VEXDREN-2710 file (C-alpha; in Angstrom, 1 decimal):
% VEXDREN-2710
k/r/px/py/pz
1/MET/5.8/-1.9/-7.6
2/THR/4.8/-1.0/-4.0
3/ALA/5.4/2.3/-1.6
4/GLU/7.8/0.2/0.3
5/LYS/10.4/-0.6/-2.7
6/ILE/9.9/3.1/-3.6
7/LEU/10.9/4.1/0.3
8/ALA/13.9/1.8/-0.2
9/ALA/15.2/3.7/-3.4
10/VAL/14.7/7.1/-1.9
11/ARG/16.8/5.8/1.2
12/ALA/19.2/4.3/-1.5
13/GLY/19.3/7.9/-3.1
14/PHE/16.9/7.8/-6.1
15/ILE/14.4/10.3/-6.9
16/PRO/11.1/8.3/-7.4
17/CYS/9.5/8.6/-11.0
18/VAL/6.5/6.4/-11.7
19/PHE/5.0/5.5/-14.9
20/ILE/1.4/3.9/-14.7
21/ASP/0.2/2.4/-18.0
22/GLU/-3.6/2.5/-18.5
23/ILE/-4.5/4.1/-15.5
24/ASP/-8.0/3.4/-15.9
25/LYS/-7.7/-0.2/-15.7
26/VAL/-7.2/0.1/-11.6
27/LYS/-10.0/-1.1/-9.8
28/LEU/-11.0/1.8/-7.5
29/ASP/-13.7/-0.1/-6.2
30/SER/-11.3/-2.7/-4.5
31/GLU/-10.2/-1.4/-1.5
32/PHE/-6.8/-3.2/-1.8
33/GLN/-6.2/-1.8/-5.4
34/ALA/-7.4/2.0/-4.7
35/LYS/-5.2/1.9/-1.5
36/SER/-2.1/0.3/-3.2
37/SER/-2.3/3.1/-6.0
38/HIS/-2.7/6.0/-3.6
39/ASP/0.0/4.9/-1.4
40/ILE/2.3/4.5/-4.5
41/ILE/1.5/7.9/-5.7
42/ASN/1.5/9.7/-2.3
43/VAL/5.0/8.4/-1.6
44/ALA/6.5/9.2/-4.8
45/GLN/5.2/12.5/-4.8
46/ALA/5.9/13.1/-1.1
47/ASN/9.8/12.1/-2.0
48/GLY/10.3/14.8/-4.4
49/GLY/9.1/12.3/-7.2
50/MET/6.9/12.5/-10.1
51/VAL/4.0/10.5/-11.7
52/CYS/2.9/9.8/-15.2
53/ALA/0.3/7.7/-16.1
54/SER/-1.5/6.8/-19.6
55/SER/-4.8/6.0/-20.6
56/ASN/-7.0/5.4/-23.7
57/LEU/-9.9/7.3/-22.0
58/GLY/-10.4/11.2/-23.1
59/ALA/-10.1/13.7/-20.3
60/GLN/-14.0/13.6/-19.4
61/SER/-14.2/9.9/-19.5
62/LEU/-11.0/9.3/-17.0
63/MET/-12.2/11.8/-14.7
64/LYS/-15.5/9.8/-14.6
65/ALA/-13.8/6.3/-14.2
66/LEU/-11.3/7.8/-11.2
67/GLY/-13.7/9.8/-9.4
68/PRO/-13.6/13.2/-8.5
69/GLN/-11.2/13.5/-5.7
70/VAL/-8.4/12.1/-8.1
71/GLY/-10.3/13.2/-11.3
72/GLY/-9.7/16.7/-10.2
73/SER/-5.6/16.5/-9.8
74/LEU/-5.2/15.3/-13.4
75/ASN/-3.4/17.5/-15.6
76/PHE/-4.0/16.4/-19.5
77/ASN/-1.9/16.3/-22.3
78/PRO/-3.4/15.1/-25.8
END
């Protein structure tokens, strides 16, 4: 999935709903993966969609893995 594919779906009349399995596996130290993930999430949310992610990590570990910029905006449902 790419941000461009989400925009194409929006232009076709769809509301984006993105599900990310094991978000803690995204390598945020890789500039490409971090930017791609950020773009996908931003495009979905900016077009009235939602993003749902799962992780095997607990809340504190996930916030540490994703960093304060991303981790602080997460809502947790155990």
